[in-house]
OpenMM code with the backbone's topology and positions (N, CA, C; nanometers):
from openmm import Vec3, app, unit

residues = "MET LYS ARG PHE VAL VAL LEU SER PHE THR VAL LEU THR LEU ALA PHE LEU GLY ILE GLN LEU VAL PRO VAL GLU ARG LYS ASN PRO PRO VAL GLU THR GLU VAL PRO ALA SER GLU GLU VAL ARG SER ILE LEU ARG ARG ALA CYS TYR ASP CYS HIS SER ASN GLU THR ARG TRP PRO TRP TYR SER ARG ILE ALA PRO VAL SER TRP LEU VAL ALA ARG ASP VAL HIS GLU GLY ARG GLU GLU LEU ASN PHE SER THR TRP ASN ARG LEU SER THR LYS LYS GLN VAL GLU ALA LEU HIS GLU SER TRP GLU THR VAL GLU GLU GLY GLU MET PRO PRO TRP TYR TYR LEU PRO PRO HIS PRO ASP ALA ARG LEU SER ALA ARG ASP ARG THR ALA LEU ARG ASP TRP SER ARG SER TYR ALA SER ARG GLU LYS GLN ARG SER ALA ASP ASP".split()
positions = [
    Vec3(4.3025, -2.0098, 0.1039),
    Vec3(4.1765, -1.9756, 0.1688),
    Vec3(4.1511, -1.8248, 0.1618),
    Vec3(4.2578, -1.7461, 0.1891),
    Vec3(4.2438, -1.6013, 0.1854),
    Vec3(4.2073, -1.5553, 0.0442),
    Vec3(4.2663, -1.6183, -0.0530),
    Vec3(4.2387, -1.5839, -0.1918),
    Vec3(4.0917, -1.6135, -0.2263),
    Vec3(4.0403, -1.7247, -0.1766),
    Vec3(3.9000, -1.7618, -0.1986),
    Vec3(3.8071, -1.6561, -0.1382),
    Vec3(3.8376, -1.6107, -0.0186),
    Vec3(3.7557, -1.5097, 0.0483),
    Vec3(3.7582, -1.3793, -0.0308),
    Vec3(3.8741, -1.3371, -0.0726),
    Vec3(3.8861, -1.2132, -0.1507),
    Vec3(3.8114, -1.2261, -0.2830),
    Vec3(3.8279, -1.3376, -0.3498),
    Vec3(3.7592, -1.3598, -0.4770),
    Vec3(3.6073, -1.3624, -0.4557),
    Vec3(3.5624, -1.4324, -0.3528),
    Vec3(3.4187, -1.4386, -0.3227),
    Vec3(3.3634, -1.2995, -0.2936),
    Vec3(3.4353, -1.2225, -0.2144),
    Vec3(3.3920, -1.0870, -0.1816),
    Vec3(3.3851, -1.0017, -0.3077),
    Vec3(3.4819, -1.0132, -0.3930),
    Vec3(3.4858, -0.9362, -0.5173),
    Vec3(3.3683, -0.9727, -0.6073),
    Vec3(3.3425, -1.1022, -0.6223),
    Vec3(3.2316, -1.1482, -0.7065),
    Vec3(3.0982, -1.0993, -0.6497),
    Vec3(3.0805, -1.1121, -0.5186),
    Vec3(2.9553, -1.0673, -0.4564),
    Vec3(2.9368, -0.9161, -0.4693),
    Vec3(3.0450, -0.8420, -0.4533),
    Vec3(3.0381, -0.6968, -0.4674),
    Vec3(3.0013, -0.6586, -0.6104),
    Vec3(3.0636, -0.7216, -0.7069),
    Vec3(3.0319, -0.6927, -0.8470),
    Vec3(2.8882, -0.7323, -0.8809),
    Vec3(2.8427, -0.8439, -0.8265),
    Vec3(2.7039, -0.8866, -0.8493),
    Vec3(2.6072, -0.7852, -0.7885),
    Vec3(2.6369, -0.7406, -0.6665),
    Vec3(2.5518, -0.6411, -0.6006),
    Vec3(2.5473, -0.5116, -0.6819),
    Vec3(2.6605, -0.4675, -0.7280),
    Vec3(2.6655, -0.3465, -0.8104),
    Vec3(2.5935, -0.3677, -0.9433),
    Vec3(2.6073, -0.4856, -0.9998),
    Vec3(2.5417, -0.5167, -1.1262),
    Vec3(2.3903, -0.5156, -1.1164),
    Vec3(2.3371, -0.5686, -1.0086),
    Vec3(2.1907, -0.5729, -0.9973),
    Vec3(2.1311, -0.4335, -0.9764),
    Vec3(2.2134, -0.3370, -0.9412),
    Vec3(2.1637, -0.1996, -0.9280),
    Vec3(2.1242, -0.1427, -1.0639),
    Vec3(2.1731, -0.2035, -1.1697),
    Vec3(2.1429, -0.1566, -1.3052),
    Vec3(2.0084, -0.2073, -1.3573),
    Vec3(1.9479, -0.3028, -1.2868),
    Vec3(1.8174, -0.3549, -1.3282),
    Vec3(1.7124, -0.2476, -1.2985),
    Vec3(1.6413, -0.1999, -1.4021),
    Vec3(1.5457, -0.0914, -1.3807),
    Vec3(1.4232, -0.1372, -1.3016),
    Vec3(1.3760, -0.0474, -1.2166),
    Vec3(1.2553, -0.0712, -1.1377),
    Vec3(1.1635, 0.0481, -1.1577),
    Vec3(1.0389, 0.0215, -1.1906),
    Vec3(0.9433, 0.1301, -1.2131),
    Vec3(0.8923, 0.1824, -1.0786),
    Vec3(0.9169, 0.3101, -1.0552),
    Vec3(0.8702, 0.3758, -0.9331),
    Vec3(0.7925, 0.5016, -0.9724),
    Vec3(0.6819, 0.4827, -1.0378),
    Vec3(0.6018, 0.5962, -1.0836),
    Vec3(0.4843, 0.6201, -0.9901),
    Vec3(0.4452, 0.7446, -0.9834),
    Vec3(0.3218, 0.7821, -0.9163),
    Vec3(0.2327, 0.8493, -1.0203),
    Vec3(0.1435, 0.7719, -1.0822),
    Vec3(0.0534, 0.8315, -1.1814),
    Vec3(-0.0329, 0.9398, -1.1155),
    Vec3(-0.0996, 1.0211, -1.1945),
    Vec3(-0.1841, 1.1269, -1.1381),
    Vec3(-0.2972, 1.0703, -1.0518),
    Vec3(-0.3316, 1.1449, -0.9497),
    Vec3(-0.4449, 1.1099, -0.8640),
    Vec3(-0.5705, 1.1551, -0.9363),
    Vec3(-0.6655, 1.0651, -0.9510),
    Vec3(-0.7886, 1.0977, -1.0230),
    Vec3(-0.8985, 1.1482, -0.9314),
    Vec3(-0.8969, 1.1029, -0.8068),
    Vec3(-1.0052, 1.1383, -0.7154),
    Vec3(-0.9598, 1.1228, -0.5711),
    Vec3(-1.0324, 1.1858, -0.4824),
    Vec3(-1.0119, 1.1669, -0.3390),
    Vec3(-1.1168, 1.0671, -0.2910),
    Vec3(-1.0782, 0.9864, -0.1975),
    Vec3(-1.1730, 0.8912, -0.1404),
    Vec3(-1.2739, 0.9688, -0.0563),
    Vec3(-1.4031, 0.9387, -0.0709),
    Vec3(-1.5038, 1.0096, 0.0086),
    Vec3(-1.5000, 0.9626, 0.1552),
    Vec3(-1.4220, 1.0331, 0.2331),
    Vec3(-1.4051, 0.9971, 0.3737),
    Vec3(-1.3790, 1.1237, 0.4544),
    Vec3(-1.3977, 1.1134, 0.5835),
    Vec3(-1.3683, 1.2258, 0.6719),
    Vec3(-1.2177, 1.2519, 0.6733),
    Vec3(-1.1792, 1.3656, 0.7235),
    Vec3(-1.0362, 1.3978, 0.7344),
    Vec3(-0.9653, 1.2968, 0.8245),
    Vec3(-1.0318, 1.2536, 0.9312),
    Vec3(-0.9711, 1.1561, 1.0222),
    Vec3(-0.9409, 1.0258, 0.9488),
    Vec3(-1.0384, 0.9742, 0.8770),
    Vec3(-1.0204, 0.8482, 0.8036),
    Vec3(-0.9176, 0.8663, 0.6926),
    Vec3(-0.9247, 0.9767, 0.6216),
    Vec3(-0.8283, 1.0012, 0.5139),
    Vec3(-0.6860, 1.0077, 0.5698),
    Vec3(-0.6713, 1.0656, 0.6864),
    Vec3(-0.5398, 1.0734, 0.7507),
    Vec3(-0.4874, 0.9340, 0.7857),
    Vec3(-0.5742, 0.8487, 0.8356),
    Vec3(-0.5363, 0.7097, 0.8681),
    Vec3(-0.4960, 0.6367, 0.7400),
    Vec3(-0.5763, 0.6526, 0.6360),
    Vec3(-0.5467, 0.5871, 0.5085),
    Vec3(-0.4128, 0.6339, 0.4527),
    Vec3(-0.3870, 0.7631, 0.4583),
    Vec3(-0.2598, 0.8165, 0.4081),
    Vec3(-0.1418, 0.7586, 0.4863),
    Vec3(-0.1569, 0.7488, 0.6151),
    Vec3(-0.0480, 0.7035, 0.7023),
    Vec3(-0.0234, 0.5535, 0.6898),
    Vec3(-0.1299, 0.4751, 0.6763),
    Vec3(-0.1162, 0.3298, 0.6847),
    Vec3(-0.1390, 0.2549, 0.5540),
    Vec3(-0.2006, 0.3191, 0.4548),
    Vec3(-0.2414, 0.2452, 0.3352),
    Vec3(-0.1900, 0.3020, 0.2033),
    Vec3(-0.1761, 0.4333, 0.1962),
    Vec3(-0.1510, 0.4984, 0.0680),
    Vec3(-0.0180, 0.4617, 0.0025),
    Vec3(0.0818, 0.4200, 0.0791),
    Vec3(0.2095, 0.3870, 0.0148),
    Vec3(0.1952, 0.2720, -0.0846),
    Vec3(0.1015, 0.1826, -0.0590),
    Vec3(0.0810, 0.0696, -0.1512),
    Vec3(-0.0520, 0.0768, -0.2257),
    Vec3(-0.1480, 0.1494, -0.1709),
    Vec3(-0.2830, 0.1485, -0.2275),
    Vec3(-0.3268, 0.2848, -0.2803),
    Vec3(-0.2331, 0.3588, -0.3375),
    Vec3(-0.2680, 0.4859, -0.4011),
    Vec3(-0.1568, 0.5233, -0.4982),
    Vec3(-0.1786, 0.6321, -0.5685),
    Vec3(-0.0754, 0.6861, -0.6566),
    Vec3(0.0059, 0.7929, -0.5852),
    Vec3(0.0016, 0.7916, -0.4533),
    Vec3(0.0750, 0.8881, -0.3715),
    Vec3(0.1822, 0.8177, -0.2879),
    Vec3(0.2430, 0.7170, -0.3456),
    Vec3(0.3460, 0.6392, -0.2764),
    Vec3(0.4651, 0.7269, -0.2399),
    Vec3(0.5090, 0.7146, -0.1154),
    Vec3(0.6351, 0.7776, -0.0737),
    Vec3(0.7414, 0.6702, -0.0901),
    Vec3(0.8311, 0.6909, -0.1854),
    Vec3(0.9345, 0.5922, -0.2168),
    Vec3(1.0540, 0.6179, -0.1258),
    Vec3(1.0755, 0.5339, -0.0237),
    Vec3(1.1875, 0.5561, 0.0689),
    Vec3(1.3222, 0.5254, 0.0030),
    Vec3(1.4281, 0.5645, 0.0684),
    Vec3(1.5631, 0.5479, 0.0135),
    Vec3(1.5915, 0.4029, -0.0240),
    Vec3(1.5442, 0.3091, 0.0578),
    Vec3(1.5763, 0.1687, 0.0306),
    Vec3(1.4999, 0.1140, -0.0901),
    Vec3(1.4044, 0.1908, -0.1414),
    Vec3(1.3336, 0.1475, -0.2622),
    Vec3(1.4179, 0.1717, -0.3872),
    Vec3(1.5390, 0.2222, -0.3667),
    Vec3(1.6304, 0.2458, -0.4778),
    Vec3(1.7503, 0.1515, -0.4758),
    Vec3(1.7495, 0.0572, -0.3826),
    Vec3(1.8621, -0.0354, -0.3683),
    Vec3(1.8130, -0.1789, -0.3908),
    Vec3(1.8605, -0.2390, -0.4985),
    Vec3(1.8249, -0.3779, -0.5293),
    Vec3(1.8949, -0.4701, -0.4293),
    Vec3(1.8359, -0.5786, -0.3932),
    Vec3(1.7114, -0.6365, -0.4415),
    Vec3(1.5872, -0.5887, -0.3663),
    Vec3(1.6045, -0.5082, -0.2609),
    Vec3(1.4892, -0.4581, -0.1855),
    Vec3(1.3974, -0.3762, -0.2759),
    Vec3(1.4541, -0.3008, -0.3677),
    Vec3(1.3737, -0.2181, -0.4588),
    Vec3(1.2742, -0.3036, -0.5374),
    Vec3(1.3157, -0.4236, -0.5735),
    Vec3(1.2260, -0.5128, -0.6483),
    Vec3(1.1056, -0.5517, -0.5635),
    Vec3(1.1307, -0.5809, -0.4363),
    Vec3(1.0222, -0.6212, -0.3463),
    Vec3(0.9260, -0.5055, -0.3197),
    Vec3(0.9811, -0.3869, -0.2960),
    Vec3(0.8974, -0.2697, -0.2697),
    Vec3(0.8117, -0.2390, -0.3923),
    Vec3(0.8726, -0.2366, -0.5095),
    Vec3(0.7979, -0.2073, -0.6321),
    Vec3(0.6892, -0.3123, -0.6565),
    Vec3(0.7211, -0.4388, -0.6329),
    Vec3(0.6212, -0.5445, -0.6509),
    Vec3(0.5036, -0.5243, -0.5555),
    Vec3(0.5335, -0.4944, -0.4278),
    Vec3(0.4262, -0.4734, -0.3310),
    Vec3(0.3375, -0.3550, -0.3693),
    Vec3(0.3979, -0.2468, -0.4158),
    Vec3(0.3205, -0.1294, -0.4563),
    Vec3(0.2354, -0.1618, -0.5782),
    Vec3(0.2926, -0.2264, -0.6783),
    Vec3(0.2157, -0.2600, -0.7991),
    Vec3(0.1001, -0.3548, -0.7661),
    Vec3(0.1269, -0.4549, -0.6837),
    Vec3(0.0194, -0.5480, -0.6447),
    Vec3(-0.0860, -0.4781, -0.5601),
    Vec3(-0.0417, -0.3910, -0.4692),
    Vec3(-0.1360, -0.3179, -0.3849),
    Vec3(-0.2278, -0.2286, -0.4661),
    Vec3(-0.1698, -0.1572, -0.5616),
    Vec3(-0.2512, -0.0705, -0.6478),
    Vec3(-0.3470, -0.1511, -0.7332),
    Vec3(-0.3021, -0.2675, -0.7768),
    Vec3(-0.3886, -0.3525, -0.8590),
    Vec3(-0.5079, -0.4036, -0.7776),
    Vec3(-0.4821, -0.4365, -0.6535),
    Vec3(-0.5877, -0.4878, -0.5648),
    Vec3(-0.6870, -0.3777, -0.5272),
    Vec3(-0.6348, -0.2614, -0.4869),
    Vec3(-0.7185, -0.1485, -0.4469),
    Vec3(-0.6351, -0.0219, -0.4576),
    Vec3(-0.6834, 0.0724, -0.5372),
    Vec3(-0.6125, 0.1983, -0.5543),
    Vec3(-0.7080, 0.3122, -0.5194),
    Vec3(-0.6835, 0.3754, -0.4048),
    Vec3(-0.7695, 0.4844, -0.3614),
    Vec3(-0.7633, 0.6049, -0.4549),
    Vec3(-0.6568, 0.6176, -0.5320),
    Vec3(-0.6426, 0.7298, -0.6248),
    Vec3(-0.7280, 0.7146, -0.7496),
    Vec3(-0.7767, 0.5941, -0.7736),
    Vec3(-0.8645, 0.5696, -0.8887),
    Vec3(-0.9993, 0.5154, -0.8413),
    Vec3(-1.0391, 0.5573, -0.7253),
    Vec3(-1.1656, 0.5148, -0.6639),
    Vec3(-1.2828, 0.5377, -0.7583),
    Vec3(-1.2784, 0.6465, -0.8345),
    Vec3(-1.3861, 0.6828, -0.9258),
    Vec3(-1.4063, 0.5806, -1.0376),
    Vec3(-1.3095, 0.4966, -1.0634),
    Vec3(-1.3226, 0.3959, -1.1697),
    Vec3(-1.4091, 0.2773, -1.1266),
    Vec3(-1.4277, 0.2619, -0.9968),
    Vec3(-1.5053, 0.1484, -0.9455),
    Vec3(-1.6532, 0.1823, -0.9437),
    Vec3(-1.7354, 0.0840, -0.9769),
    Vec3(-1.8795, 0.1026, -0.9626),
    Vec3(-1.9112, 0.1116, -0.8131),
    Vec3(-2.0273, 0.1606, -0.7802),
    Vec3(-2.0671, 0.1706, -0.6398),
    Vec3(-2.0611, 0.0340, -0.5726),
    Vec3(-2.1071, -0.0672, -0.6427),
    Vec3(-2.1047, -0.2030, -0.5877),
    Vec3(-1.9608, -0.2463, -0.5573),
    Vec3(-1.8699, -0.2192, -0.6514),
    Vec3(-1.7289, -0.2563, -0.6327),
    Vec3(-1.6658, -0.1753, -0.5192),
    Vec3(-1.7044, -0.0498, -0.5038),
    Vec3(-1.6535, 0.0320, -0.3940),
    Vec3(-1.6936, -0.0282, -0.2590),
    Vec3(-1.8199, -0.0647, -0.2491),
    Vec3(-1.8697, -0.1248, -0.1243),
    Vec3(-1.7974, -0.2563, -0.0967),
    Vec3(-1.7817, -0.3391, -0.1999),
    Vec3(-1.7093, -0.4661, -0.1846),
    Vec3(-1.5635, -0.4424, -0.1435),
    Vec3(-1.4994, -0.3443, -0.2068),
    Vec3(-1.3592, -0.3145, -0.1764),
    Vec3(-1.3443, -0.2699, -0.0310),
    Vec3(-1.4345, -0.1858, 0.0155),
    Vec3(-1.4272, -0.1413, 0.1551),
    Vec3(-1.4513, -0.2567, 0.2513),
    Vec3(-1.5463, -0.3412, 0.2184),
    Vec3(-1.5743, -0.4569, 0.3043),
    Vec3(-1.4519, -0.5482, 0.3122),
    Vec3(-1.3944, -0.5797, 0.1979),
    Vec3(-1.2752, -0.6656, 0.1957),
    Vec3(-1.1574, -0.5996, 0.2661),
    Vec3(-1.1433, -0.4688, 0.2470),
    Vec3(-1.0342, -0.3965, 0.3126),
    Vec3(-1.0500, -0.4027, 0.4635),
    Vec3(-1.1722, -0.3780, 0.5094),
    Vec3(-1.1943, -0.3832, 0.6532),
    Vec3(-1.1648, -0.5231, 0.7077),
    Vec3(-1.2051, -0.6264, 0.6349),
    Vec3(-1.1778, -0.7633, 0.6811),
    Vec3(-1.0278, -0.7874, 0.6961),
    Vec3(-0.9477, -0.7411, 0.6006),
    Vec3(-0.8028, -0.7636, 0.6104),
    Vec3(-0.7431, -0.6848, 0.7261),
    Vec3(-0.7971, -0.5663, 0.7536),
    Vec3(-0.7500, -0.4881, 0.8691),
    Vec3(-0.7908, -0.5581, 0.9983),
    Vec3(-0.9158, -0.6007, 1.0038),
    Vec3(-0.9678, -0.6666, 1.1242),
    Vec3(-0.8904, -0.7946, 1.1562),
    Vec3(-0.8510, -0.8679, 1.0519),
    Vec3(-0.7772, -0.9931, 1.0707),
    Vec3(-0.6279, -0.9701, 1.0943),
    Vec3(-0.5843, -0.8441, 1.0920),
    Vec3(-0.4447, -0.8111, 1.1183),
    Vec3(-0.3521, -0.8336, 0.9999),
    Vec3(-0.4093, -0.8526, 0.8815),
    Vec3(-0.3279, -0.8753, 0.7616),
    Vec3(-0.2779, -0.7456, 0.6993),
    Vec3(-0.3448, -0.6349, 0.7309),
    Vec3(-0.3053, -0.5041, 0.6783),
    Vec3(-0.2952, -0.4062, 0.7937),
    Vec3(-0.1967, -0.3227, 0.7901),
    Vec3(-0.0794, -0.3285, 0.7055),
    Vec3(0.0020, -0.4546, 0.7348),
    Vec3(0.0763, -0.5039, 0.6367),
    Vec3(0.1522, -0.6277, 0.6570),
    Vec3(0.2591, -0.6111, 0.7655),
    Vec3(0.2887, -0.7181, 0.8345),
    Vec3(0.3845, -0.7153, 0.9454),
    Vec3(0.5205, -0.6621, 0.9023),
    Vec3(0.5640, -0.6953, 0.7804),
    Vec3(0.6976, -0.6547, 0.7359),
    Vec3(0.7036, -0.5071, 0.6965),
    Vec3(0.5880, -0.4433, 0.6807),
    Vec3(0.5830, -0.3011, 0.6484),
    Vec3(0.5997, -0.2150, 0.7743),
    Vec3(0.5601, -0.2680, 0.8882),
    Vec3(0.5558, -0.1884, 1.0105),
    Vec3(0.6910, -0.1491, 1.0698),
    Vec3(0.7930, -0.2359, 1.0723),
    Vec3(0.9198, -0.1907, 1.1323),
    Vec3(0.9785, -0.0640, 1.0681),
    Vec3(0.9845, -0.0535, 0.9347),
    Vec3(1.0371, 0.0721, 0.8799),
    Vec3(0.9335, 0.1858, 0.8761),
    Vec3(0.8058, 0.1536, 0.9052),
    Vec3(0.6977, 0.2534, 0.9019),
    Vec3(0.6131, 0.2412, 1.0291),
    Vec3(0.6696, 0.2680, 1.1457),
    Vec3(0.5937, 0.2490, 1.2703),
    Vec3(0.4682, 0.3353, 1.2789),
    Vec3(0.4655, 0.4475, 1.2076),
    Vec3(0.3473, 0.5326, 1.2096),
    Vec3(0.2285, 0.4684, 1.1371),
    Vec3(0.2519, 0.3616, 1.0634),
    Vec3(0.1439, 0.2915, 0.9927),
    Vec3(0.0700, 0.1940, 1.0843),
    Vec3(0.1239, 0.1700, 1.2025),
    Vec3(0.0576, 0.0785, 1.2965),
    Vec3(-0.0792, 0.1365, 1.3332),
    Vec3(-0.1819, 0.0538, 1.3251),
    Vec3(-0.3179, 0.0994, 1.3523),
    Vec3(-0.3531, 0.0800, 1.4989),
    Vec3(-0.3960, 0.1876, 1.5607),
    Vec3(-0.4416, 0.1806, 1.6990),
    Vec3(-0.5849, 0.1278, 1.7020),
    Vec3(-0.6353, 0.1009, 1.8195),
    Vec3(-0.7746, 0.0569, 1.8326),
    Vec3(-0.8677, 0.1664, 1.7806),
    Vec3(-0.8325, 0.2904, 1.8075),
    Vec3(-0.9141, 0.4033, 1.7599),
    Vec3(-0.9124, 0.4103, 1.6067),
    Vec3(-0.7956, 0.3887, 1.5479),
    Vec3(-0.7851, 0.3869, 1.4013),
    Vec3(-0.8733, 0.2772, 1.3430),
    Vec3(-0.8655, 0.1605, 1.4019),
    Vec3(-0.9452, 0.0471, 1.3520),
    Vec3(-1.0951, 0.0764, 1.3628),
    Vec3(-1.1343, 0.1355, 1.4734),
    Vec3(-1.2751, 0.1707, 1.4918),
    Vec3(-1.3192, 0.2713, 1.3861),
    Vec3(-1.2367, 0.3710, 1.3600),
    Vec3(-1.2709, 0.4724, 1.2595),
    Vec3(-1.2842, 0.4084, 1.1209),
    Vec3(-1.1927, 0.3190, 1.0860),
    Vec3(-1.1997, 0.2518, 0.9552),
    Vec3(-1.3222, 0.1616, 0.9463),
    Vec3(-1.3497, 0.0890, 1.0531),
    Vec3(-1.4672, 0.0010, 1.0539),
    Vec3(-1.5955, 0.0831, 1.0378),
    Vec3(-1.6067, 0.1901, 1.1159),
    Vec3(-1.7276, 0.2724, 1.1101),
    Vec3(-1.7439, 0.3364, 0.9729),
    Vec3(-1.6324, 0.3828, 0.9132),
    Vec3(-1.6385, 0.4420, 0.7804),
    Vec3(-1.6837, 0.3390, 0.6774),
    Vec3(-1.6267, 0.2205, 0.6844),
    Vec3(-1.6614, 0.1141, 0.5908),
    Vec3(-1.8102, 0.0807, 0.6003),
    Vec3(-1.8575, 0.0659, 0.7221),
    Vec3(-1.9992, 0.0310, 0.7411),
    Vec3(-2.0920, 0.1433, 0.6984),
    Vec3(-2.0588, 0.2664, 0.7363),
    Vec3(-2.1481, 0.3781, 0.7026),
    Vec3(-2.1490, 0.4028, 0.5510),
    Vec3(-2.0340, 0.3877, 0.4869),
    Vec3(-2.0285, 0.4047, 0.3423),
    Vec3(-2.1161, 0.2996, 0.2743),
    Vec3(-2.1047, 0.1766, 0.3202),
    Vec3(-2.1843, 0.0679, 0.2608),
    Vec3(-2.3332, 0.0937, 0.2803),
    Vec3(-2.3749, 0.1324, 0.4016),
    Vec3(-2.5186, 0.1545, 0.4212),
    Vec3(-2.5687, 0.2751, 0.3453),
    Vec3(-2.4870, 0.3803, 0.3360),
    Vec3(-2.5266, 0.4999, 0.2603),
    Vec3(-2.5450, 0.4645, 0.1126),
    Vec3(-2.4530, 0.3869, 0.0571),
    Vec3(-2.4629, 0.3508, -0.0842),
    Vec3(-2.5792, 0.2544, -0.1094),
    Vec3(-2.6035, 0.1643, -0.0152),
    Vec3(-2.7185, 0.0743, -0.0303),
    Vec3(-2.8487, 0.1537, -0.0274),
    Vec3(-2.8541, 0.2535, 0.0604),
    Vec3(-2.9730, 0.3386, 0.0692),
    Vec3(-2.9927, 0.4170, -0.0605),
    Vec3(-2.8839, 0.4694, -0.1169),
    Vec3(-2.8918, 0.5417, -0.2436),
    Vec3(-2.9435, 0.4521, -0.3545),
    Vec3(-2.8951, 0.3287, -0.3577),
    Vec3(-2.9388, 0.2345, -0.4607),
    Vec3(-3.0881, 0.2040, -0.4455),
    Vec3(-3.1316, 0.1918, -0.3215),
    Vec3(-3.2732, 0.1625, -0.2964),
    Vec3(-3.3614, 0.2802, -0.3374),
    Vec3(-3.3095, 0.4029, -0.3201),
    Vec3(-3.3847, 0.5228, -0.3555),
    Vec3(-3.3966, 0.5420, -0.5051),
    Vec3(-3.2996, 0.4880, -0.5799),
    Vec3(-3.2989, 0.5065, -0.7258),
    Vec3(-3.3958, 0.4194, -0.7932),
] * unit.nanometer
topology = app.Topology()
chain = topology.addChain("A")
for resn in residues:
    res = topology.addResidue(resn, chain)
    for name in ("N", "CA", "C"):
        topology.addAtom(name, app.Element.getBySymbol(name[0]), res)
């Protein structure tokens, strides 16, 4: 029995060390633009959203330890694919308005930031004031852009 435990521990340790060799992409491409928002809103976005939804990801120590590194990298890649504030300029005005509307809905429904992101990042928790600021920004941006479109 003791031999089985030692062998199992050895195999698991070697497997853990082996998976550390699997490469994980942790790049932060250049930021192309700043999101048109007030300093207050930009501060909220940086604190609660930018790690997954921008090219300004802060890669914590655990993002270098497999298998957690795989999950973190996947979340960042998927987040950037869904909405990347660093490439905001690539979206048409219509897409920007849609992205803000959808983003606000996920915040309002409590889906963002995700529950599993909050324990290691308690500063990302959104207060009622934060939510109000994001909602107001989303709405004002949408109405401003709709007004611009109507004027054109």
